[in-house]
C-alpha positions as CSV (number, residue, x, y, z in Angstrom):
1,M,20.5,-13.2,20.3
2,Q,24.1,-14.3,20.0
3,L,24.7,-13.7,16.3
4,R,27.4,-11.6,14.8
5,T,25.8,-11.6,11.5
6,I,22.2,-11.9,10.4
7,R,22.0,-14.0,7.4
8,L,19.2,-13.2,5.3
9,F,17.8,-15.3,2.3
10,A,16.1,-12.6,0.2
11,V,13.5,-13.7,-2.1
12,D,12.6,-11.3,-5.1
13,C,13.9,-8.3,-3.2
14,C,14.7,-5.2,-4.6
15,E,17.4,-2.6,-3.4
16,C,14.5,-0.5,-1.7
17,V,14.0,-3.5,0.6
18,L,17.7,-4.4,1.0
19,K,19.1,-1.0,1.9
20,P,17.1,-0.2,5.0
21,L,18.0,-3.5,6.3
22,R,21.7,-2.9,5.9
23,R,21.3,0.3,8.2
24,L,19.9,-1.2,11.2
25,P,20.9,0.5,14.1
26,C,22.9,-2.4,15.7
27,D,26.4,-3.8,15.5
28,K,25.3,-6.9,13.5
29,A,26.1,-6.9,9.9
30,I,23.6,-7.9,7.3
31,S,24.2,-10.4,4.5
32,E,21.7,-11.6,2.0
33,G,21.6,-14.3,-0.6
34,Q,19.3,-13.5,-3.5
35,S,16.9,-15.9,-5.1
36,R,13.8,-16.1,-7.4
37,A,11.0,-18.6,-7.0
38,G,12.0,-21.9,-8.5
39,M,15.7,-21.5,-8.0
40,V,18.0,-23.5,-5.6
41,D,17.9,-22.3,-2.0
42,P,20.6,-22.3,0.7
43,P,20.7,-24.9,3.4
44,A,18.1,-24.3,6.0
45,G,20.8,-24.1,8.8
46,E,22.7,-21.4,7.0
47,I,20.1,-18.6,7.3
48,D,18.4,-16.7,10.0
49,L,15.6,-15.1,8.3
50,I,13.8,-15.3,5.0
51,V,12.6,-12.0,3.5
52,I,10.0,-12.3,0.7
53,G,10.0,-8.8,-1.2
54,L,7.1,-6.8,-2.7
55,S,6.1,-8.2,-6.1
56,R,4.0,-6.5,-8.9
57,F,2.3,-9.7,-9.0
58,P,0.4,-11.6,-6.1
59,M,2.8,-13.9,-4.4
60,R,1.3,-17.4,-4.8
61,R,0.4,-19.2,-1.3
62,L,1.6,-22.3,-2.8
63,F,5.3,-20.9,-3.0
64,I,5.0,-19.6,0.5
65,S,3.8,-23.0,1.8
66,Q,6.6,-24.6,0.1
67,L,9.2,-22.4,1.4
68,R,7.6,-23.0,5.0
69,Q,8.2,-26.7,4.6
70,I,11.8,-26.5,3.7
71,Y,12.4,-24.0,6.3
72,S,10.1,-24.9,9.1
73,Q,12.5,-23.8,11.8
74,T,13.5,-20.4,10.1
75,P,11.3,-17.2,10.7
76,M,9.9,-15.5,7.6
77,L,9.3,-11.8,7.0
78,I,6.7,-11.2,4.2
79,L,6.3,-7.9,2.7
80,R,3.0,-6.8,1.3
81,R,1.7,-3.7,-0.4
82,G,0.5,-0.8,1.8
83,P,-1.0,2.3,1.0
84,T,0.4,4.6,-1.6
85,P,0.5,8.2,0.1
86,A,-0.7,11.2,-2.0
87,N,2.2,13.3,-3.6
88,Q,4.9,11.0,-2.4
89,E,7.0,8.6,-4.4
90,G,6.7,4.7,-3.7
91,I,4.4,2.6,-1.9
92,I,4.6,1.7,2.0
93,A,5.6,-1.8,2.8
94,K,3.5,-3.6,5.3
95,A,5.3,-6.5,7.1
96,E,4.0,-9.9,8.3
97,F,6.4,-12.0,10.4
98,L,6.0,-15.8,10.5
99,L,7.8,-17.2,13.6
100,S,9.7,-20.3,13.4
101,G,8.1,-23.7,14.6
102,D,9.9,-23.5,17.7
103,C,9.2,-19.7,18.4
104,D,12.1,-18.7,20.9
105,D,13.7,-15.6,22.3
106,N,15.8,-15.5,18.9
107,D,12.7,-15.2,16.9
108,L,11.5,-12.2,19.2
109,D,14.9,-10.6,19.0
110,L,15.0,-10.6,15.2
111,V,11.5,-9.0,15.3
112,R,12.8,-6.1,17.5
113,I,15.9,-5.6,15.3
114,I,14.0,-5.6,12.0
115,R,10.8,-3.7,13.0
116,P,12.6,-0.2,12.9
117,A,13.8,-0.8,9.4
118,I,10.3,-2.1,8.1
119,S,8.3,0.9,9.8
120,K,10.0,3.5,7.3
121,M,10.4,1.3,4.1
122,R,9.1,2.5,0.9
123,C,9.5,0.8,-2.4
124,I,9.5,2.6,-5.8
125,C,10.3,-0.6,-7.6
126,A,6.9,-2.4,-7.2
127,N,5.2,0.2,-9.3
128,A,7.8,0.3,-12.1
129,P,6.6,-1.3,-15.3
130,S,7.5,-4.9,-16.1
131,V,9.6,-5.7,-19.4
132,Y,6.6,-7.0,-21.3
133,Q,4.9,-3.6,-20.4
134,I,8.0,-1.6,-21.6
135,I,8.2,-3.6,-24.8
136,Q,4.5,-3.2,-25.5
137,Q,4.6,0.5,-24.8
138,A,7.9,1.0,-26.9
139,V,6.3,-0.8,-29.9
140,K,3.0,1.1,-29.6
141,I,5.0,4.4,-29.9
142,I,7.1,3.3,-32.9
143,C,4.0,2.1,-34.6
144,E,2.3,5.3,-33.9
145,E,5.2,7.7,-34.8
146,F,7.2,5.8,-37.6
147,S,6.7,8.5,-40.0
148,N,8.6,11.0,-37.8
149,P,12.1,11.1,-39.3
150,E,13.4,12.4,-35.8
151,L,12.2,9.4,-34.0
152,S,15.0,7.9,-31.9
153,L,15.7,5.4,-29.1
154,A,16.3,8.4,-26.9
155,N,12.9,9.8,-27.7
156,V,10.9,6.6,-26.9
157,A,12.8,6.1,-23.7
158,G,12.1,9.5,-22.7
159,R,8.4,8.9,-23.3
160,L,8.6,5.8,-21.3
161,E,10.6,7.7,-18.5
162,I,13.5,5.1,-18.4
163,P,17.1,5.4,-19.4
164,T,18.0,5.1,-22.9
165,H,20.4,2.3,-22.6
166,R,17.8,0.4,-20.6
167,L,15.4,0.5,-23.5
168,G,18.0,-0.6,-25.9
169,R,19.1,-3.4,-23.7
170,I,15.7,-4.6,-23.4
171,L,14.7,-4.6,-27.2
172,S,18.0,-6.3,-27.9
173,R,17.7,-8.9,-25.2
174,D,14.0,-9.8,-25.1
175,C,12.9,-9.0,-28.8
176,G,16.0,-10.0,-30.4
177,V,16.2,-6.9,-32.5
178,G,17.7,-3.5,-31.9
179,F,15.6,-0.1,-32.0
180,R,16.9,1.0,-35.3
181,Q,16.1,-2.5,-36.9
182,M,12.7,-2.6,-35.4
183,L,11.8,0.9,-36.7
184,R,13.3,0.1,-40.1
185,Q,11.1,-3.0,-40.4
186,I,7.9,-1.2,-39.3
187,R,8.9,1.6,-41.9
188,I,9.5,-1.0,-44.7
189,Q,6.0,-2.6,-43.7
190,Q,4.2,0.5,-43.8
191,A,5.8,1.4,-47.2
192,K,4.6,-1.9,-48.9
193,S,1.0,-1.1,-48.1
194,L,1.4,2.5,-49.4
195,L,3.2,1.0,-52.6
196,L,0.4,-1.3,-53.3
197,S,-2.3,1.8,-53.1
198,R,-0.3,3.3,-56.1
199,E,-1.4,6.7,-54.7
200,Y,2.3,8.0,-54.2
201,S,5.4,7.7,-56.2
202,I,8.4,5.7,-54.4
203,K,10.1,8.9,-53.5
204,E,6.8,10.1,-51.9
205,V,6.6,6.9,-50.0
206,S,10.0,6.9,-48.6
207,Y,9.3,10.3,-47.0
208,K,5.9,9.4,-45.8
209,V,7.2,6.4,-43.7
210,G,10.1,8.4,-42.0
211,F,13.1,8.2,-44.3
212,T,15.1,11.1,-45.2
213,S,17.1,9.3,-47.8
214,T,15.6,7.8,-50.8
215,H,18.8,5.9,-51.5
216,Y,18.6,4.5,-47.9
217,F,15.1,3.6,-48.2
218,A,15.8,1.6,-51.4
219,R,18.5,-0.2,-49.9
220,S,16.5,-1.0,-46.9
221,F,13.5,-2.1,-49.0
222,K,15.6,-4.5,-51.0
223,Q,17.5,-5.9,-47.8
224,L,14.4,-6.7,-45.9
225,T,12.1,-7.9,-49.0
226,G,14.5,-9.2,-51.5
227,V,13.2,-7.1,-54.3
228,T,13.3,-3.3,-55.0
229,A,10.3,-1.0,-54.5
230,S,9.5,-1.0,-58.3
231,E,9.8,-4.8,-58.5
232,Y,7.4,-5.2,-55.5
233,Q,4.6,-2.9,-57.3
234,D,5.2,-4.8,-60.5
235,N,5.0,-8.2,-58.7
236,S,1.9,-7.2,-57.0
237,D,0.3,-6.0,-60.3
238,A,1.2,-9.4,-61.9
239,A,-0.4,-11.2,-58.9
240,I,-3.6,-9.2,-59.3
241,F,-3.9,-10.0,-63.1
């Protein structure tokens, strides 16, 4: 196979997949283009191998079929989930080679070169929670523990076993609201319910929902509802009568 560089077109490949390919025991460098399903693909003549990475969700046969139509003369390497060994991190990747339409010595040489890297490949990313799952779990924790005055972004991130900065970025980017603002909104929403019950004073309500300062509670309540806590109670009474 007379190539100085094996040019890979990587589709949804994480670093767990690309790293072993870069360490192949040969003098051929590995370069890879990255893509996601539906994005613009490189011209067929510019790549030697398409690698479809492991996914948390089943890869649709239609997508693979479409790639096959576009790159009929380019071999493909499709990674699938293998077993998850006991007491070991990550899952074993199983590989399926789809040779080009004109299967020749170049295809067979590629298989020979790639096989050693695939045989030891493990992926820890495929079992990682999705952004949706992270948001769902974070909101659940906040709703359950909003009354804890020590609740923080670091606490929640620790419970989810992800870096604090990553959770903060996900909440800001995908929810459009930061952790502190989300926590404050949940606390004020709970405070409204307690105020309507009239079982507690405004000061008691502020502490019950996690505020350590009645002044900060009063300011937050006014900012988020447009009225003070006492006005909210008075307005609710007027609505009842």
